[in-house]
MMTF fields as JSON, N, C-alpha, C and O atoms, coordinates in Angstrom:
{
  "mmtfVersion": "1.0.0",
  "mmtfProducer": "UNKNOWN",
  "numBonds": 483,
  "numAtoms": 484,
  "numGroups": 121,
  "numChains": 1,
  "numModels": 1,
  "chainsPerModel": [1],
  "groupsPerChain": [121],
  "chainIdList": ["A"],
  "bondAtomList": [4, 2, 8, 6, 12, 10, 16, 14, 20, 18, 24, 22, 28, 26, 32, 30, 36, 34, 40, 38, 44, 42, 48, 46, 52, 50, 56, 54, 60, 58, 64, 62, 68, 66, 72, 70, 76, 74, 80, 78, 84, 82, 88, 86, 92, 90, 96, 94, 100, 98, 104, 102, 108, 106, 112, 110, 116, 114, 120, 118, 124, 122, 128, 126, 132, 130, 136, 134, 140, 138, 144, 142, 148, 146, 152, 150, 156, 154, 160, 158, 164, 162, 168, 166, 172, 170, 176, 174, 180, 178, 184, 182, 188, 186, 192, 190, 196, 194, 200, 198, 204, 202, 208, 206, 212, 210, 216, 214, 220, 218, 224, 222, 228, 226, 232, 230, 236, 234, 240, 238, 244, 242, 248, 246, 252, 250, 256, 254, 260, 258, 264, 262, 268, 266, 272, 270, 276, 274, 280, 278, 284, 282, 288, 286, 292, 290, 296, 294, 300, 298, 304, 302, 308, 306, 312, 310, 316, 314, 320, 318, 324, 322, 328, 326, 332, 330, 336, 334, 340, 338, 344, 342, 348, 346, 352, 350, 356, 354, 360, 358, 364, 362, 368, 366, 372, 370, 376, 374, 380, 378, 384, 382, 388, 386, 392, 390, 396, 394, 400, 398, 404, 402, 408, 406, 412, 410, 416, 414, 420, 418, 424, 422, 428, 426, 432, 430, 436, 434, 440, 438, 444, 442, 448, 446, 452, 450, 456, 454, 460, 458, 464, 462, 468, 466, 472, 470, 476, 474, 480, 478],
  "bondOrderList": [1, 1, 1, 1, 1, 1, 1, 1, 1, 1, 1, 1, 1, 1, 1, 1, 1, 1, 1, 1, 1, 1, 1, 1, 1, 1, 1, 1, 1, 1, 1, 1, 1, 1, 1, 1, 1, 1, 1, 1, 1, 1, 1, 1, 1, 1, 1, 1, 1, 1, 1, 1, 1, 1, 1, 1, 1, 1, 1, 1, 1, 1, 1, 1, 1, 1, 1, 1, 1, 1, 1, 1, 1, 1, 1, 1, 1, 1, 1, 1, 1, 1, 1, 1, 1, 1, 1, 1, 1, 1, 1, 1, 1, 1, 1, 1, 1, 1, 1, 1, 1, 1, 1, 1, 1, 1, 1, 1, 1, 1, 1, 1, 1, 1, 1, 1, 1, 1, 1, 1],
  "groupList": [{"groupName": "MET", "atomNameList": ["N", "CA", "C", "O"], "elementList": ["N", "C", "C", "O"], "formalChargeList": [0, 0, 0, 0], "bondAtomList": [1, 0, 2, 1, 3, 2], "bondOrderList": [1, 1, 2], "singleLetterCode": "M", "chemCompType": "L-PEPTIDE LINKING"}, {"groupName": "ARG", "atomNameList": ["N", "CA", "C", "O"], "elementList": ["N", "C", "C", "O"], "formalChargeList": [0, 0, 0, 0], "bondAtomList": [1, 0, 2, 1, 3, 2], "bondOrderList": [1, 1, 2], "singleLetterCode": "R", "chemCompType": "L-PEPTIDE LINKING"}, {"groupName": "THR", "atomNameList": ["N", "CA", "C", "O"], "elementList": ["N", "C", "C", "O"], "formalChargeList": [0, 0, 0, 0], "bondAtomList": [1, 0, 2, 1, 3, 2], "bondOrderList": [1, 1, 2], "singleLetterCode": "T", "chemCompType": "L-PEPTIDE LINKING"}, {"groupName": "ASP", "atomNameList": ["N", "CA", "C", "O"], "elementList": ["N", "C", "C", "O"], "formalChargeList": [0, 0, 0, 0], "bondAtomList": [1, 0, 2, 1, 3, 2], "bondOrderList": [1, 1, 2], "singleLetterCode": "D", "chemCompType": "L-PEPTIDE LINKING"}, {"groupName": "GLN", "atomNameList": ["N", "CA", "C", "O"], "elementList": ["N", "C", "C", "O"], "formalChargeList": [0, 0, 0, 0], "bondAtomList": [1, 0, 2, 1, 3, 2], "bondOrderList": [1, 1, 2], "singleLetterCode": "Q", "chemCompType": "L-PEPTIDE LINKING"}, {"groupName": "ALA", "atomNameList": ["N", "CA", "C", "O"], "elementList": ["N", "C", "C", "O"], "formalChargeList": [0, 0, 0, 0], "bondAtomList": [1, 0, 2, 1, 3, 2], "bondOrderList": [1, 1, 2], "singleLetterCode": "A", "chemCompType": "L-PEPTIDE LINKING"}, {"groupName": "GLU", "atomNameList": ["N", "CA", "C", "O"], "elementList": ["N", "C", "C", "O"], "formalChargeList": [0, 0, 0, 0], "bondAtomList": [1, 0, 2, 1, 3, 2], "bondOrderList": [1, 1, 2], "singleLetterCode": "E", "chemCompType": "L-PEPTIDE LINKING"}, {"groupName": "LYS", "atomNameList": ["N", "CA", "C", "O"], "elementList": ["N", "C", "C", "O"], "formalChargeList": [0, 0, 0, 0], "bondAtomList": [1, 0, 2, 1, 3, 2], "bondOrderList": [1, 1, 2], "singleLetterCode": "K", "chemCompType": "L-PEPTIDE LINKING"}, {"groupName": "PHE", "atomNameList": ["N", "CA", "C", "O"], "elementList": ["N", "C", "C", "O"], "formalChargeList": [0, 0, 0, 0], "bondAtomList": [1, 0, 2, 1, 3, 2], "bondOrderList": [1, 1, 2], "singleLetterCode": "F", "chemCompType": "L-PEPTIDE LINKING"}, {"groupName": "GLY", "atomNameList": ["N", "CA", "C", "O"], "elementList": ["N", "C", "C", "O"], "formalChargeList": [0, 0, 0, 0], "bondAtomList": [1, 0, 2, 1, 3, 2], "bondOrderList": [1, 1, 2], "singleLetterCode": "G", "chemCompType": "PEPTIDE LINKING"}, {"groupName": "TRP", "atomNameList": ["N", "CA", "C", "O"], "elementList": ["N", "C", "C", "O"], "formalChargeList": [0, 0, 0, 0], "bondAtomList": [1, 0, 2, 1, 3, 2], "bondOrderList": [1, 1, 2], "singleLetterCode": "W", "chemCompType": "L-PEPTIDE LINKING"}, {"groupName": "CYS", "atomNameList": ["N", "CA", "C", "O"], "elementList": ["N", "C", "C", "O"], "formalChargeList": [0, 0, 0, 0], "bondAtomList": [1, 0, 2, 1, 3, 2], "bondOrderList": [1, 1, 2], "singleLetterCode": "C", "chemCompType": "L-PEPTIDE LINKING"}, {"groupName": "TYR", "atomNameList": ["N", "CA", "C", "O"], "elementList": ["N", "C", "C", "O"], "formalChargeList": [0, 0, 0, 0], "bondAtomList": [1, 0, 2, 1, 3, 2], "bondOrderList": [1, 1, 2], "singleLetterCode": "Y", "chemCompType": "L-PEPTIDE LINKING"}, {"groupName": "LEU", "atomNameList": ["N", "CA", "C", "O"], "elementList": ["N", "C", "C", "O"], "formalChargeList": [0, 0, 0, 0], "bondAtomList": [1, 0, 2, 1, 3, 2], "bondOrderList": [1, 1, 2], "singleLetterCode": "L", "chemCompType": "L-PEPTIDE LINKING"}, {"groupName": "ILE", "atomNameList": ["N", "CA", "C", "O"], "elementList": ["N", "C", "C", "O"], "formalChargeList": [0, 0, 0, 0], "bondAtomList": [1, 0, 2, 1, 3, 2], "bondOrderList": [1, 1, 2], "singleLetterCode": "I", "chemCompType": "L-PEPTIDE LINKING"}, {"groupName": "HIS", "atomNameList": ["N", "CA", "C", "O"], "elementList": ["N", "C", "C", "O"], "formalChargeList": [0, 0, 0, 0], "bondAtomList": [1, 0, 2, 1, 3, 2], "bondOrderList": [1, 1, 2], "singleLetterCode": "H", "chemCompType": "L-PEPTIDE LINKING"}, {"groupName": "VAL", "atomNameList": ["N", "CA", "C", "O"], "elementList": ["N", "C", "C", "O"], "formalChargeList": [0, 0, 0, 0], "bondAtomList": [1, 0, 2, 1, 3, 2], "bondOrderList": [1, 1, 2], "singleLetterCode": "V", "chemCompType": "L-PEPTIDE LINKING"}, {"groupName": "ASN", "atomNameList": ["N", "CA", "C", "O"], "elementList": ["N", "C", "C", "O"], "formalChargeList": [0, 0, 0, 0], "bondAtomList": [1, 0, 2, 1, 3, 2], "bondOrderList": [1, 1, 2], "singleLetterCode": "N", "chemCompType": "L-PEPTIDE LINKING"}, {"groupName": "SER", "atomNameList": ["N", "CA", "C", "O"], "elementList": ["N", "C", "C", "O"], "formalChargeList": [0, 0, 0, 0], "bondAtomList": [1, 0, 2, 1, 3, 2], "bondOrderList": [1, 1, 2], "singleLetterCode": "S", "chemCompType": "L-PEPTIDE LINKING"}, {"groupName": "PRO", "atomNameList": ["N", "CA", "C", "O"], "elementList": ["N", "C", "C", "O"], "formalChargeList": [0, 0, 0, 0], "bondAtomList": [1, 0, 2, 1, 3, 2], "bondOrderList": [1, 1, 2], "singleLetterCode": "P", "chemCompType": "L-PEPTIDE LINKING"}],
  "groupTypeList": [0, 1, 2, 3, 4, 1, 5, 4, 5, 6, 7, 8, 9, 1, 1, 5, 6, 8, 10, 5, 7, 11, 12, 13, 13, 13, 7, 9, 8, 1, 14, 14, 15, 6, 1, 8, 7, 5, 1, 9, 9, 6, 14, 3, 13, 14, 16, 2, 1, 9, 7, 2, 13, 5, 8, 16, 6, 16, 7, 5, 1, 1, 7, 1, 2, 0, 13, 5, 6, 5, 12, 6, 9, 16, 1, 4, 3, 1, 14, 14, 17, 5, 5, 1, 12, 8, 13, 18, 4, 17, 19, 4, 12, 18, 3, 12, 2, 14, 1, 8, 3, 16, 14, 9, 13, 5, 19, 8, 16, 10, 19, 16, 15, 14, 16, 3, 5, 8, 4, 2, 17],
  "groupIdList": [1, 2, 3, 4, 5, 6, 7, 8, 9, 10, 11, 12, 13, 14, 15, 16, 17, 18, 19, 20, 21, 22, 23, 24, 25, 26, 27, 28, 29, 30, 31, 32, 33, 34, 35, 36, 37, 38, 39, 40, 41, 42, 43, 44, 45, 46, 47, 48, 49, 50, 51, 52, 53, 54, 55, 56, 57, 58, 59, 60, 61, 62, 63, 64, 65, 66, 67, 68, 69, 70, 71, 72, 73, 74, 75, 76, 77, 78, 79, 80, 81, 82, 83, 84, 85, 86, 87, 88, 89, 90, 91, 92, 93, 94, 95, 96, 97, 98, 99, 100, 101, 102, 103, 104, 105, 106, 107, 108, 109, 110, 111, 112, 113, 114, 115, 116, 117, 118, 119, 120, 121],
  "secStructList": [7, 7, 2, 2, 2, 2, 2, 2, 2, 2, 2, 2, 2, 2, 2, 2, 2, 2, 2, 2, 2, 2, 2, 2, 2, 2, 6, 6, 7, 3, 3, 3, 3, 3, 3, 3, 3, 3, 6, 6, 3, 3, 3, 3, 3, 3, 3, 3, 3, 6, 6, 3, 3, 3, 3, 3, 3, 3, 3, 3, 7, 1, 1, 4, 4, 4, 2, 2, 2, 2, 2, 2, 6, 7, 7, 2, 2, 2, 2, 2, 2, 2, 2, 2, 2, 2, 2, 2, 2, 7, 4, 4, 4, 6, 6, 1, 3, 3, 3, 3, 3, 3, 3, 3, 3, 7, 6, 6, 1, 7, 7, 3, 3, 3, 3, 3, 3, 3, 7, 7, 7],
  "xCoordList": [-0.888, 0.395, 0.55, -0.358, 1.683, 1.936, 2.075, 2.352, 1.883, 1.912, 3.249, 3.275, 4.371, 5.683, 5.925, 6.554, 5.445, 5.56, 4.714, 5.132, 3.53, 2.641, 3.29, 3.221, 3.919, 4.585, 5.751, 5.967, 6.503, 7.617, 7.113, 7.704, 6.034, 5.456, 4.962, 5.145, 4.343, 3.862, 5.031, 4.952, 6.1, 7.289, 7.902, 8.3, 7.975, 8.516, 7.661, 8.194, 6.338, 5.432, 5.538, 5.525, 5.64, 5.772, 7.085, 7.134, 8.133, 9.427, 9.338, 9.88, 8.66, 8.482, 7.685, 8.016, 6.647, 5.856, 6.694, 6.539, 7.58, 8.477, 9.347, 9.479, 9.942, 10.814, 10.018, 10.514, 8.806, 7.944, 7.626, 7.621, 7.361, 7.113, 8.329, 8.195, 9.505, 10.728, 10.892, 11.216, 10.67, 10.78, 9.799, 10.175, 8.565, 7.555, 7.865, 7.665, 8.342, 8.73, 9.851, 9.845, 10.811, 11.903, 11.392, 11.993, 10.286, 9.688, 8.747, 8.12, 8.643, 7.845, 6.409, 5.61, 6.063, 4.709, 4.585, 5.575, 3.365, 3.055, 2.17, 1.153, 2.558, 1.797, 0.628, 0.837, -0.598, -1.732, -2.391, -3.122, -2.129, -2.675, -1.885, -1.455, -1.706, -1.046, -2.007, -2.73, -2.01, -2.834, -4.285, -4.85, -4.863, -6.266, -7.156, -7.059, -8.023, -8.918, -10.358, -10.773, -11.09, -12.512, -13.188, -12.537, -14.476, -15.202, -14.963, -15.256, -14.441, -14.233, -12.94, -12.744, -12.038, -10.796, -9.79, -10.088, -8.582, -7.482, -6.55, -6.371, -5.958, -4.992, -3.721, -3.772, -2.582, -1.319, -0.95, -0.673, -0.945, -0.571, -1.499, -1.887, -1.848, -2.585, -1.697, -1.309, -1.378, -0.415, -0.949, -1.822, -0.399, -0.724, 0.559, 1.593, 0.446, 1.49, 0.757, 0.158, 0.818, 0.039, -1.429, -1.911, -2.144, -3.574, -3.827, -4.882, -2.852, -3.008, -3.1, -2.298, -4.083, -4.261, -4.032, -4.719, -3.063, -2.744, -2.98, -2.565, -3.652, -3.848, -2.795, -2.791, -1.905, -0.72, -0.764, -0.925, -0.619, -0.474, 1.013, 1.69, 1.522, 2.937, 3.042, 2.387, 3.872, 4.112, 5.603, 6.441, 5.921, 7.314, 7.521, 6.672, 8.643, 9.014, 10.481, 11.27, 10.812, 12.188, 13.164, 14.379, 12.621, 13.466, 12.882, 11.664, 13.754, 13.328, 12.493, 11.54, 12.838, 12.129, 10.68, 9.882, 10.339, 8.979, 8.071, 6.881, 8.612, 7.803, 6.69, 5.594, 6.943, 5.917, 4.654, 3.545, 4.817, 3.636, 2.961, 1.756, 3.717, 3.126, 2.17, 1.116, 2.525, 1.659, 0.35, -0.702, 0.414, -0.798, -1.741, -2.949, -1.18, -1.978, -2.63, -3.22, -2.538, -3.134, -4.653, -5.252, -5.259, -6.717, -7.342, -7.653, -7.523, -8.013, -9.37, -9.592, -10.274, -11.62, -11.581, -12.331, -10.717, -10.608, -10.027, -10.464, -9.058, -8.439, -9.435, -9.551, -10.141, -11.131, -12.255, -12.677, -12.746, -13.795, -13.334, -14.069, -12.121, -11.585, -11.372, -11.615, -10.921, -10.711, -12.036, -12.109, -13.069, -14.388, -14.859, -15.396, -14.651, -15.045, -14.224, -14.777, -12.915, -12.046, -12.527, -12.642, -12.804, -13.244, -14.595, -14.828, -15.477, -16.778, -16.631, -17.457, -15.579, -15.347, -14.427, -14.262, -13.836, -12.866, -13.17, -12.433, -14.238, -14.654, -13.643, -13.748, -12.681, -11.671, -10.811, -10.099, -10.869, -10.101, -10.954, -10.498, -12.169, -13.083, -12.586, -12.95, -11.767, -11.264, -9.859, -9.228, -9.375, -8.045, -8.135, -9.176, -7.031, -6.904, -6.628, -5.717, -7.4, -7.283, -6.584, -6.876, -5.663, -5.025, -4.655, -4.622, -4.38, -4.007, -2.615, -2.41, -1.664, -0.28, 0.084, -0.553, 1.118, 1.68, 3.182, 3.824, 3.735, 5.188, 5.664, 5.188, 6.608, 7.201, 8.576, 9.384, 8.843, 10.129, 10.708, 9.995, 12.018, 12.766, 14.153, 14.6, 14.832, 16.166, 17.129, 17.169, 17.893, 18.965, 18.472, 19.222, 17.203, 16.614, 15.925, 15.221, 16.132, 15.437, 13.935, 13.53, 13.1, 11.653, 11.122, 11.568, 10.174, 9.523, 8.167, 7.298, 8.004, 6.767, 5.945, 6.318, 4.837, 3.927, 2.839, 1.944, 2.953, 2.03, 0.743, 0.788, -0.391, -1.698, -1.804, -2.115, -1.537, -1.441, -2.757, -2.755, -3.88, -5.179, -6.217, -5.985, -7.351, -8.434, -9.68, -9.831, -10.557, -11.846, -12.751, -12.553, -13.72, -14.654, -15.913, -16.811],
  "yCoordList": [-22.427, -21.868, -22.005, -21.655, -22.507, -22.676, -21.317, -20.313, -21.293, -20.054, -19.335, -18.117, -20.068, -19.42, -18.877, -17.83, -19.556, -19.063, -17.812, -16.865, -17.811, -16.652, -15.443, -14.328, -15.664, -14.582, -14.031, -12.82, -14.917, -14.471, -13.68, -12.665, -14.134, -13.431, -12.05, -11.071, -11.975, -10.691, -9.729, -8.552, -10.233, -9.409, -8.932, -7.773, -9.812, -9.478, -8.378, -7.431, -8.513, -7.526, -6.174, -5.143, -6.167, -4.899, -4.198, -2.973, -4.977, -4.4, -3.785, -2.707, -4.466, -3.939, -2.641, -1.694, -2.591, -1.365, -0.222, 0.926, -0.527, 0.5, 1.086, 2.305, 0.212, 0.694, 1.431, 2.391, 0.998, 1.715, 3.109, 4.078, 3.212, 4.528, 5.433, 6.593, 4.914, 5.704, 6.197, 7.361, 5.32, 5.656, 6.769, 7.731, 6.643, 7.656, 8.993, 10.047, 8.96, 10.204, 10.906, 12.13, 10.135, 10.72, 11.348, 12.29, 10.827, 11.367, 12.54, 13.065, 12.954, 14.116, 13.842, 14.773, 12.593, 12.255, 12.415, 12.37, 12.6, 12.647, 11.441, 11.227, 10.671, 9.486, 9.953, 10.591, 9.638, 10.037, 8.846, 9.016, 7.637, 6.458, 5.223, 5.085, 4.324, 3.044, 1.922, 1.998, 0.882, -0.309, 0.046, -0.358, 0.808, 1.201, 0.0, -0.626, -0.315, -1.465, -0.976, -0.117, -1.538, -1.269, -2.593, -3.548, -2.642, -3.868, -4.227, -3.439, -5.397, -5.866, -5.423, -5.655, -4.783, -4.372, -3.76, -3.454, -3.589, -3.022, -2.298, -2.71, -1.209, -0.446, -0.333, 0.047, -0.659, -0.627, 0.794, 1.049, 1.721, 3.106, 4.05, 3.796, 5.14, 6.22, 7.448, 7.834, 8.062, 9.164, 10.324, 10.155, 11.509, 12.679, 13.379, 13.31, 14.046, 14.967, 16.013, 15.704, 17.25, 18.285, 17.949, 17.673, 17.968, 17.651, 16.249, 15.982, 15.354, 13.96, 13.083, 13.201, 12.216, 11.231, 9.869, 9.494, 9.124, 7.814, 6.725, 6.828, 5.691, 4.478, 3.496, 3.117, 3.085, 2.334, 0.903, 0.673, -0.037, -1.447, -1.771, -1.463, -2.389, -2.764, -4.264, -5.05, -4.651, -6.067, -6.343, -5.669, -7.32, -7.68, -9.153, -9.996, -9.433, -10.815, -11.019, -10.075, -12.244, -12.551, -12.565, -12.523, -12.625, -12.597, -11.609, -11.514, -10.88, -9.896, -10.54, -9.935, -11.749, -12.421, -12.744, -13.049, -12.679, -12.997, -11.767, -11.9, -10.57, -9.35, -9.292, -8.823, -9.758, -9.694, -10.44, -9.948, -11.61, -12.364, -11.688, -11.847, -10.941, -10.217, -9.144, -8.929, -8.473, -7.419, -7.996, -7.368, -9.177, -9.823, -10.204, -10.33, -10.388, -10.814, -9.68, -9.921, -8.463, -7.332, -7.469, -7.594, -7.442, -7.561, -6.186, -5.518, -5.772, -4.434, -4.158, -3.067, -5.121, -4.899, -4.561, -3.7, -5.226, -4.969, -3.587, -2.897, -3.191, -1.875, -0.77, 0.232, -0.961, 0.029, 0.178, 1.297, -0.931, -0.867, -0.093, 0.743, -0.373, 0.329, 1.81, 2.666, 2.114, 3.509, 4.266, 5.407, 3.64, 4.288, 4.595, 5.669, 3.648, 3.883, 5.021, 5.906, 5.002, 6.065, 7.427, 8.369, 7.528, 8.801, 9.238, 10.432, 8.293, 8.645, 9.193, 9.985, 8.768, 9.223, 10.444, 11.028, 10.826, 11.924, 12.876, 12.905, 13.647, 14.518, 15.622, 16.251, 15.862, 16.887, 16.537, 17.398, 15.286, 14.861, 14.796, 14.283, 15.304, 15.179, 15.902, 15.514, 16.936, 17.661, 17.217, 17.858, 16.135, 15.613, 14.696, 14.097, 14.601, 13.592, 12.264, 12.174, 11.253, 9.947, 8.97, 8.913, 8.209, 7.168, 5.984, 6.071, 4.876, 3.633, 3.239, 2.978, 3.196, 2.865, 1.507, 1.028, 0.913, -0.325, -0.126, 0.386, -0.532, -0.495, -1.922, -2.623, -2.341, -3.666, -3.587, -2.734, -4.476, -4.504, -5.913, -6.906, -5.964, -7.217, -6.857, -5.723, -7.793, -7.491, -7.007, -7.541, -5.985, -5.445, -4.843, -4.758, -4.426, -3.81, -2.525, -2.514, -1.439, -0.202, -0.446, -1.181, 0.147, -0.08, 0.272, 1.233, -0.518, -0.279, 0.345, -0.29, 1.6, 2.347, 2.425, 3.113, 1.723, 1.77, 2.785, 2.532, 3.939, 5.042, 4.79, 4.404, 5.012, 4.835, 3.43, 3.265, 2.438, 1.051, 0.495, -0.371, 0.977, 0.519, 1.597, 2.529, 1.454, 2.428, 1.757, 0.536, 2.581, 2.059, 1.984, 2.718, 1.123, 0.985, 1.756, 1.754],
  "zCoordList": [7.392, 7.769, 9.284, 10.038, 9.721, 11.146, 11.822, 11.165, 13.125, 13.884, 13.764, 13.586, 13.859, 13.759, 12.344, 12.189, 11.34, 9.963, 9.779, 9.112, 10.367, 10.281, 10.958, 10.44, 12.116, 12.841, 12.03, 11.993, 11.383, 10.538, 9.341, 8.973, 8.738, 7.595, 8.019, 7.295, 9.181, 9.713, 9.937, 9.586, 10.515, 10.767, 9.449, 9.328, 8.484, 7.158, 6.506, 5.929, 6.604, 6.029, 6.704, 6.032, 8.002, 8.738, 8.4, 8.283, 8.246, 7.863, 6.468, 6.223, 5.569, 4.214, 4.242, 3.529, 5.052, 5.166, 5.732, 5.315, 6.68, 7.211, 6.103, 5.992, 5.279, 4.202, 3.133, 2.543, 2.882, 1.924, 2.453, 1.694, 3.754, 4.363, 4.208, 3.819, 4.506, 4.371, 2.934, 2.701, 1.998, 0.574, 0.207, -0.462, 0.636, 0.317, 0.989, 0.386, 2.205, 2.884, 2.132, 2.003, 1.636, 0.843, -0.451, -0.968, -0.971, -2.192, -1.907, -2.828, -0.649, -0.298, 0.088, 0.183, 0.311, 0.733, 2.25, 2.98, 2.694, 4.112, 4.417, 3.759, 5.403, 5.794, 6.665, 7.697, 6.252, 7.082, 7.773, 8.749, 7.265, 7.943, 7.535, 6.39, 8.512, 8.259, 8.61, 9.604, 7.789, 8.035, 8.338, 9.355, 7.43, 7.58, 7.299, 6.243, 8.252, 8.092, 8.047, 8.826, 7.131, 7.009, 6.691, 6.268, 6.895, 6.582, 5.118, 4.218, 4.898, 3.533, 2.888, 1.695, 3.645, 3.004, 3.95, 5.105, 3.424, 4.191, 3.234, 2.088, 3.724, 2.936, 3.763, 4.933, 3.163, 3.902, 4.312, 5.484, 3.355, 3.636, 2.893, 1.753, 3.556, 2.907, 3.038, 4.141, 1.892, 1.873, 1.041, 0.189, 1.313, 0.507, 0.077, 0.74, -1.05, -1.509, -2.341, -3.371, -1.874, -2.533, -2.405, -1.306, -3.515, -3.53, -4.079, -4.655, -3.898, -4.312, -3.069, -2.143, -3.073, -2.012, -2.641, -3.592, -2.111, -2.673, -1.636, -0.482, -2.085, -1.298, -1.789, -2.96, -0.897, -1.307, -0.769, 0.429, -1.68, -1.331, -1.371, -2.351, -0.314, -0.237, -0.451, 0.234, -1.408, -1.689, -1.514, -2.114, -0.703, -0.465, -0.78, -0.492, -1.364, -1.662, -1.29, -1.251, -1.027, -0.619, -1.79, -1.598, -3.006, -4.206, -5.206, -5.362, -5.876, -6.873, -7.969, -8.46, -8.352, -9.444, -9.094, -9.98, -7.819, -7.39, -7.326, -7.043, -7.584, -7.481, -8.509, -8.199, -9.727, -10.775, -10.359, -10.564, -9.783, -9.343, -8.156, -7.959, -7.368, -6.24, -6.733, -6.134, -7.812, -8.351, -8.856, -8.734, -9.417, -9.928, -8.79, -8.99, -7.595, -6.454, -5.677, -4.624, -6.164, -5.465, -5.504, -6.573, -4.332, -4.217, -4.369, -3.383, -5.612, -5.912, -5.276, -4.752, -5.314, -4.772, -3.292, -2.834, -2.539, -1.101, -0.828, 0.094, -1.616, -1.445, -1.816, -1.111, -2.916, -3.367, -2.349, -2.059, -1.805, -0.788, 0.445, 0.971, 0.901, 2.065, 1.748, 2.599, 0.532, 0.134, 0.112, 0.567, -0.41, -0.426, 0.997, 1.268, 1.886, 3.274, 3.878, 4.531, 3.662, 4.181, 3.693, 4.478, 2.408, 1.835, 2.402, 2.592, 2.671, 3.246, 4.667, 5.12, 5.364, 6.733, 6.807, 7.878, 5.692, 5.658, 4.505, 3.52, 4.615, 3.517, 3.186, 2.133, 4.053, 3.769, 2.553, 2.034, 2.094, 0.921, -0.352, -1.374, -0.3, -1.445, -2.696, -3.806, -2.547, -3.719, -4.134, -4.975, -3.555, -3.894, -5.111, -5.382, -5.829, -6.875, -6.172, -5.35, -6.49, -5.832, -6.767, -7.961, -6.206, -7.008, -6.116, -4.889, -6.802, -6.133, -6.614, -7.8, -5.69, -6.01, -5.406, -4.468, -5.969, -5.426, -5.308, -6.226, -4.179, -3.991, -3.779, -2.886, -4.611, -4.499, -3.881, -4.249, -2.94, -2.257, -2.265, -2.117, -2.442, -2.346, -1.833, -2.01, -1.208, -0.68, -1.77, -2.878, -1.415, -2.258, -3.574, -4.546, -3.594, -4.78, -4.329, -3.319, -5.081, -4.77, -4.922, -5.822, -4.071, -4.182, -5.575, -6.202, -6.037, -7.32, -7.005, -6.407, -7.418, -7.129, -8.409, -9.359, -8.424, -9.565, -9.227, -8.421, -9.872, -9.644, -10.435, -11.603, -9.79, -10.428, -11.044, -12.223, -10.206, -10.656, -11.178, -12.053, -10.655, -11.151, -10.886, -10.115, -11.53, -11.451, -10.862, -10.912, -10.31, -9.88, -11.097, -12.066, -11.057, -12.181, -11.936, -12.778]
}
């Protein structure tokens, strides 16, 4: 991927994360971390609502019809590894219900929030 294409993709992704944050805030979530990076993984958003802690992957596509393939491309192992590291460093969340959500975004479409999209093994 050329540098200008990479920069455009980065900008597109950051914009999608902004809209996902707005959507989650409207649903009563509190954002506790954005773009959490750990060895072997990354999480777009970490949010809480009540005693639920959700690790959220944001997927954005330029066309609504491309969202289904975006969900298939979620790197669950990387998200789970980063979540395990986050939890090891933040014991205050040990009694929370943990889940992994995915939010899909496309132009002119309300965000698609897949709650508890996958489980750890």
